[in-house]
C-alpha positions in Angstrom: -30.6 13.1 -15.4 -30.4 12.0 -11.8 -27.5 12.3 -9.4 -25.5 9.5 -7.9 -24.9 9.9 -4.1 -22.9 7.8 -1.7 -21.6 8.3 1.8 -18.8 6.9 4.0 -19.2 7.1 7.8 -16.3 8.6 9.7 -15.3 6.7 12.9 -15.1 8.8 16.1 -11.3 8.7 16.5 -10.5 9.7 12.9 -10.1 13.3 11.7 -10.8 14.1 8.0 -9.8 17.2 6.1 -10.9 17.6 2.5 -9.5 20.2 0.1 -10.2 20.4 -3.6 -7.5 17.9 -4.6 -6.6 15.9 -1.4 -8.2 14.0 1.4 -6.1 14.1 4.6 -7.0 11.5 7.2 -5.5 11.3 10.7 -6.0 8.4 13.1 -4.4 6.4 15.9 -1.9 4.6 13.6 -0.8 7.7 11.7 -1.7 10.1 8.9 -2.4 9.5 5.2 -3.0 11.9 2.3 -4.3 11.0 -1.2 -5.2 12.9 -4.3 -8.8 12.0 -5.0 -9.7 14.8 -7.4 -12.0 14.0 -10.4 -13.9 16.7 -12.2 -17.2 14.8 -12.2 -17.2 13.8 -8.5 -17.8 16.2 -5.7 -16.4 15.2 -2.3 -17.7 17.0 0.8 -17.7 16.3 4.6 -20.5 16.8 7.0 -20.4 16.0 10.8 -20.0 12.2 10.6 -19.9 11.3 6.9 -18.0 11.9 3.7 -20.4 12.6 0.9 -19.6 11.7 -2.7 -21.9 13.0 -5.5 -22.0 13.2 -9.3 -24.2 15.1 -11.6 -24.6 12.3 -14.1 -25.7 8.7 -13.4 -23.9 6.9 -16.2 -21.9 3.7 -15.8 -18.6 5.6 -16.1 -19.5 8.0 -13.2 -20.6 5.1 -11.1 -17.3 3.3 -11.6 -15.4 6.5 -10.7 -17.5 7.1 -7.6 -17.0 3.6 -6.4 -13.3 3.7 -7.0 -12.9 6.9 -5.0 -15.1 5.4 -2.3 -12.8 2.3 -2.1 -9.7 4.5 -1.9 -11.1 6.6 0.9 -12.2 3.5 2.8 -8.7 2.1 2.5 -7.3 5.4 3.9 -9.6 5.2 6.9 -8.8 1.5 7.4 -5.1 2.2 7.3 -5.1 4.9 10.0 -7.3 2.7 12.2 -5.7 -0.7 11.8 -2.7 -0.3 9.5 -1.6 -2.8 6.8 1.0 -5.5 7.3 2.5 -7.9 4.9 4.9 -10.8 5.6 7.6 -11.9 3.2 9.7 -15.0 3.4 13.4 -15.2 2.5 14.0 -18.3 0.5 17.7 -19.2 -0.3 18.3 -22.7 -1.4 21.5 -22.3 -3.4 23.5 -19.5 -1.6 22.8 -18.1 1.9 21.5 -14.5 1.6 21.9 -11.8 4.1 19.1 -9.2 4.2 19.3 -5.9 6.2 17.6 -2.5 6.2 19.9 0.5 5.5 18.2 4.0 5.5 15.6 3.8 2.8 16.7 0.6 1.2 16.5 -3.1 1.9 19.9 -4.6 1.0 20.2 -8.2 -0.2 23.8 -9.5 -0.1 25.1 -12.8 -1.7 21.9 -13.4 -3.8 22.9 -16.4 -6.0 26.6 -15.6 -5.1 26.5 -12.2 -6.6 29.3 -9.8 -5.4 27.2 -6.6 -5.9 24.4 -6.3 -3.4 20.8 -5.8 -4.7 18.7 -3.0 -3.2 14.9 -2.5 -2.9 13.5 1.0 -2.2 11.4 1.4 0.9 8.8 4.2 0.4 8.3 6.9 3.1 5.9 6.0 5.9 6.6 2.3 5.6 8.3 0.3 8.3 10.4 -2.8 7.4 11.7 -5.3 9.9 13.9 -8.3 9.2 14.0 -11.2 11.7 15.5 -14.5 10.6 13.9 -15.5 7.3 10.9 -13.2 7.7 10.5 -9.7 6.5 7.6 -7.7 7.9 6.4 -4.6 6.0 3.8 -2.3 7.7 2.3 1.1 7.4 -0.8 3.2 7.0 -1.1 3.4 3.3 -2.1 0.3 1.5 -0.6 1.5 -1.8 2.8 2.3 -0.2 3.0 -0.9 1.7 2.1 -3.0 -1.4 4.6 -1.1 -3.6 7.4 -1.6 -1.1 6.6 -5.4 -1.0 6.6 -5.4 -4.8 10.0 -3.6 -4.9 11.4 -6.2 -2.6 10.0 -9.1 -4.7 11.2 -7.5 -7.9 14.7 -6.9 -6.6 15.3 -10.7 -6.3 13.8 -11.5 -9.7 15.9 -13.5 -12.2 14.8 -13.6 -15.8 15.5 -16.6 -18.0 15.5 -19.0 -15.0 12.8 -21.6 -14.3 10.9 -20.4 -11.2 9.9 -24.0 -10.4 13.6 -25.0 -10.0 15.3 -21.8 -8.8 12.9 -20.7 -6.1 15.4 -18.4 -4.4 14.1 -14.9 -3.6 11.9 -13.0 -1.2 8.2 -13.8 -1.6 5.0 -12.4 -0.1 3.4 -15.1 2.1 0.8 -13.2 4.0 -1.3 -10.0 3.6 -3.5 -8.3 6.2 -7.0 -7.6 5.0 
C-alpha cells in the first residue's frame, strides 16, 4: 500500500505549534486551538509547511486527510483575516431591543413577550449591535458560526408560517 501525503504552507507571520492532540496557531488577529487528532493521520511540522500523512491510501483515509487539511486551513485563515458575519434584526409586529450583556445577546420584547430571550456568545467571539445590524466576528470559523446560529435559533418560533411572520434575527452576510 502507498502513503497519502499532503502539505499546507505556513505564512510568515503565523506561528504553529503541534502536539499529539492539538494544533495551536497564533497570528496577527489572535490565537486558535483545535483538536485534530485521528489515529490514521500523522501531523508534523517542518520549517514552512504542515505535513499530513497516512499509511493507507483508501477513500476513507483520503476523506479524513482532506477534512483535517480544511480545518487547519480555516484556522490559518482565521488568525490572518478573521471571520465576520452580519445579521439583520427584523421586527415587523413588535419593536425588539437587542443588547449584549456579558456572554449573552439579550432580545427584549420579541413578539411582545415579557421574558427576554437570550443567545449564548461563545468565548473568543465579538458581537456588536448597531441599529438593526448585528456583527459577529472572531478567529474561529466554528465559534463565529455557532454564535450566529445561537442568535438565529433564539428568535425561532415553531408552528408559525415563516413567510408571514418574518420577525427574528437572520444572517445576511458571511465573510469567505
